[in-house]
N, C-alpha and C positions, 0 to 999 in steps of 0.2 A: 017578383023577386029582383028583377033588374032595376025596377023603380026604387025599391028599397035600398039597393046597393048605391045607386046614384045619390039618393037622398042622404045616405050615411056619409058619402064622400063630401057632399056639400056642408054637412054639419061639422065634420072634422076640419075642413078648410076654414070655416067661419070661426071656429075656436082657435085654430093655429095661427091665423094671420094677426088677430089682435094680440095674441101672446107674444109673437115676434116683435110687434110694435112696442109692447110693454117692456121687452128685453133691451130695447135701445138705451144707451147710456145718456142720461139727462145732463147736458152740459150748458152752463151759463157763461157767455163771454161778455166782457165789460163793454165792448163797442163793436161796430159793424165789421171793421177790418179783421179783428180777431175772430169774429163769428165766421167769416169767409174761410179763414185758415182752418178752423176746426171742421167746417163742413167738407172741405176738400180732403182732409185726412180721414175723417170719420165716416163719410158717406152715409149709407142707410143704417149704419150701426150706432149712430148718435142721433139724439134729438137736441139740436142746438138753438138757443135763443139769445138775444143780446139785450143788455140793459139800455144802452144808448143806441138807438136804431139808425137807419139811413138818414143822412143829412142832419144828424144830431151833433151837438157840440159837447164832447166829453169833458172839456175843461170846466164848464159851468152847469153840468147836469145836476138836477135835484132829484134824488131817489124818492120813490113812493112806497107806501106800505105794501103794495102788491109786489114790488121788487124784493122786499125782504122775504115775502112768502115764496117767491120763485127760487131764491137762493136757498132757502130752507129745504126745498124739495129737490135740489140738484145733487148730483153725485160728483161733480167737478166744476170748479170755477176757474176760468182762464182770464188773467189780467195782464196789462202791459207792464205795470210797475214804473220805476223811474219818476215817481211823483205825479203821474198823469191822473190817476183816479183819487184825487184828494178827498173825495166824499165817501170812499169805500170803507174805512174803518168803522164809522158810525153805522153804516148799512149792515156790515157783517155782525156787529154787536146786536143790532135790532133783530137780525134773522135767527141768531142762535145756531147758525150752520156749523157743522163739523166736517163738511166736505173738504177734500184736499184742494189747495189753491196752487195753480201753476203760474209762475211769473214768466211770460213768454220771452222777455228780454234777458233772462238769466244767461250769463256767460258771454255777453257781448260787451264791448268797451264803449261806455256812453261818452258822448260829447258833452262839453260843459258850456253853459251860458252863464257867465259870471261864476257864482258858487254853486249853481244848480245844475243838475243833469238835464239835458235835452231829452224829453221822452219820445220824440217822434222818430224812433229808430227804424220803423217799417219803411220810411222813405228811401232807404238803401235796399235794393233787391238782395244783395248778399246778406244783409241783416235779416230780411224776411225769411231766408232759409234757416237762420238760427231760431226764429219764432216757430217755424214749422217743425223742426226737429225736437224742440222742447214740448210742443203740443203732442207730437207723435209719442214721445216717451211717456207723457202724462196719461194719454189715452190707453197705452199698453199697460201701465201700472194700475189704472182704474178698472180695466176690463181685459185681463190676460187671455181670456178665451178668444178674443178677436184680434190678438196681437198681429197675426199674419196679415189680416186685412189692413190694419192701420199702417204697418210697415210698407206693404205693397203700394197702397194709395199715396203714402208720403213720398216714396221713391218716384212715382209718376209725377207728382206735383213739383217736387224738387227739380226734376228735369225740365219742366215747363218754366220754372223760375230761372234756371241757368240760361235757357233760350231767351227769356225776357231780358235778362241782364245784358246779353250780347246785343240784343236789339236796341236797347237804350244807348249803349256805347257807340254803336254804328250811327245812330241818329244824331248824337251829340257831336260826332266827328264832322257832320255837315255844317255845323255852326262855326263861323270864324271865331278864333279865340278872343278877338277884341270886342265881340258882341255877346259874350257869355255872361251878361249881367242883367238882372231883372229886379223889379220891386214886387214883393208880395205882401199880403195883408198882415199876417203875423209870422213869426219866425219858426215855421214848421218844416223847412226844407234844408236844415243844416246837414243832415246825413246824406241827402241827395247831392248837395253841393260838394261834400267831402268825397263821395264816391265817384261823381261824374264831372266835376270841374265847372259847374255853373255857379256864379256868385249870386246869392239871394240877399236882398236888403229889405228889412221889414221895419215899419214904424212902431209895431207892437212886438212885445217879447215873445217868449215861448208859450204863453198862456193868453187866451182871448179875454181873460178876466181883466187884464191890464189895459190901460188907455194910453194912446200916444199923446205926448204933450205938444204944445204949439212949437216949442223949440225943436223937438224931434222932427216934426213935419217940415219945418223950415230948413233944417239941416239936410233932410233927404231931398227936398226940392233943389237945393243948391248942388247937391252931389249929382243928381240926375243931369242938371244943366252942364256941370263941369265935365263929367265923365261921359256925357252923351249916351246915357243908358237908354236903350231903344224901346223898352216895353215895361208896362206894369200889368199885374195880374190880380184878378179877384179870386176869392176862395168861396167854396160853397157853404162854409159855416160862419162867415164873417160879414159884417155890415159893409156893403160895397161903396158907401158914400165917400169914405176916406180915400180909397184908391182913385175914384173918379175925380175927386178934388185935386189930387196930386197930378193926375193926367192932364186936367184942364190947365193947371198952372205951369206945366213943363212942356206940353206938347208930346210927351211920351205916349206911345200907342197903348191902348188897353188890349192886351193880347188874348183876352178870354178868361175863362175860369179854370183854376187849378183845384184839384181835389186833394185835400191835405189830411184831415183828421177823420173823415167819414166817407163811406161809400154812398151811392145813391140808391133809390128804389130800382126795381127790375126794369122800368122803362127809361131810366136815366142814362147818362153817359158812362157811369162807372158803377155798375152793380156788383162787380167783383174786384179784387185787388189787381189782377192782371189787366182788366179793363181800365182801372184807375191809372195805373202807371202808363199804359199806352196812350190814354187820353192826354195825360200831362205832357208826355214827351212830344206828342203831335202838336199840342198848343205851343210849346216852347219853340220847337223847330220852325213852325209856321210864322211865329213872330220875330224870331232872331236870325234865321238863316237868310242870307242876302239873295 
């Protein structure tokens, strides 16, 4: 009789565990940074996957038929907006998805680059908090039964972002104001510059689809020499040859790699958003602080 009862318990558990897994909210995020935000808020109540994975370039991503199928099966789609996912409308049409779409940048004031919005709003930690609250509210709306879990986890993560913001400001304070200028591959750090007071100069615009002209590069080389800009930085999603050429012609130090539009894999320097920000600020202070 005892063996029968134990066997029955195991059968019930075997049935219940897959059912719990199937109850998880299936969420698609457009790229890795959004996926990390969703995972932090959703925890084990969500099954999150990303269209553009670690070290991928969301600007030039080419969707596949399997992406359309994944979106069709999802219950929520999380996107950045501000023109970042230019390939998304065709993908949505191909998927036929009726899932709700949350634009994580909703409610923040975008910076402008010419007439276009700069989409890289996550580079400011205060903006990242807006992303998280929008994602929290979308998860609550999609799965009201787990609302308490989503709100509690969001509160914990928002507190971590508050601490991260203070950490960044303390590190920036170590850099002399005259040295707070760097060259990066493309113009992905406007929000970071606005929030924290470091000037970023980039030969490429807000999208890696564009190419720097010879005139642009010559102008930046002149600017580095004139203003004695101390460091240039690579990015994990961009061709490093341009920055290395600028460094060779100016003598400016290559300060390392900054992570802009993508996280890394688990074994990389920036597997999470918080890791990414900490890596970037360490690289900046190491290169710029006297």
